[in-house]
N, C-alpha and C positions, 0 to 999 in steps of 0.2 A: 502493498501498500503503500500513496505517494506518503510524503511531511514537508511539511516547512524542515528550512535550513535551519536557527533561530539562530544567525546569525554568524555560523564559525565556517573558517573558509576551508571546511569535509565538499566536496562535487562529488554531492550523493544525490540522493533522489531527484529534487526539481530540481535543482541546480543544473545539475545535467541535462538536462532537455533544454533547460534556456541556451545553454553554448550548443548545441549537436542544433538545435535551429536558427539560434543566430551564425551560423557554420553559413548553414545552409544554401540563405537564403543572401550570404555578404557573396559568396560563390557567385551562386544566379545572379545575381544584379550587375556582378561580373562578366560571367559568360554571359546574358542578356547585352547590353552593354556593347561588346565585342563580338559577339555572332549573329546579334538579334536573335533571339529565338525570342519565346518567350518566357516567364521564369518561370514553372508549376514543369513544362520545359525542359527548360536546365536545373532548377530543382532532381530530376528523377533522371538524368546528366548522371548528376555528378553522385548521385544512392548507387549508378549502375557502376558510375567506375571504381568509386570505394570497393560495391558490397565482390568486383573482378581483383580486383586489387586486394582484398583481405583472404579472398575465400581461395586463389593462384601465392600472393606470395606468401599476407599473413601467418596463413597458419606453416607456411616451412619452415618463414622465421621464427615463429612458435616454439616446434622440433627441435629443430635445428640447436635455438637455444636452451630447452630443456637439455637437450640433448649436451653438448657443451660441462652446462653448472653443474649436471649429472659427471663428467668426467673431476670435475673441481675439486666438487665436492668429496669424492672418492679418492683424491690425492690431497690434501685436506685429510679426511678423515684419516687416509694409514699415514699419516707425516702425524696427524697430530698420536696418532695411539703410539706410531718410535719415538715424537717426544717422549712420551709418559712414560712408558713403560722403563726408559734411557732415567725418567729422573728417580722412579721408584726401586732401579738398581742402586742409586750411588746412594739416597738417603738409606736405603735399606743396610750396604757398604759401611756409613761412614756409624748406622749403632750398632750391627755388627762387632765394628775395629773398637772403638772406644765405651763396649759393655754399657749403651744406654738404655737398654731393656727398661720399661718401665714397670 
């Protein structure tokens, strides 16, 4: 359900729809004046182009971004495990050497 924004800078709810409408209308004015098309035809042209880009390139970009992020997260997890293990081993040996058992 749509709720008012309550003065926050969070771009949710009604604010998102207002921004999309204003971007579509501004683009439609540009296309209308440059190509002499109707306003509604310009808006539908913008929506069609955005849909084509999102379906073809947008989904591919999301998949590749997720793939790269997954690889980086795995590398980071392995590095964090190795660093943590080496720190635990060092602390364990310090405790053994100095007989600091509690």
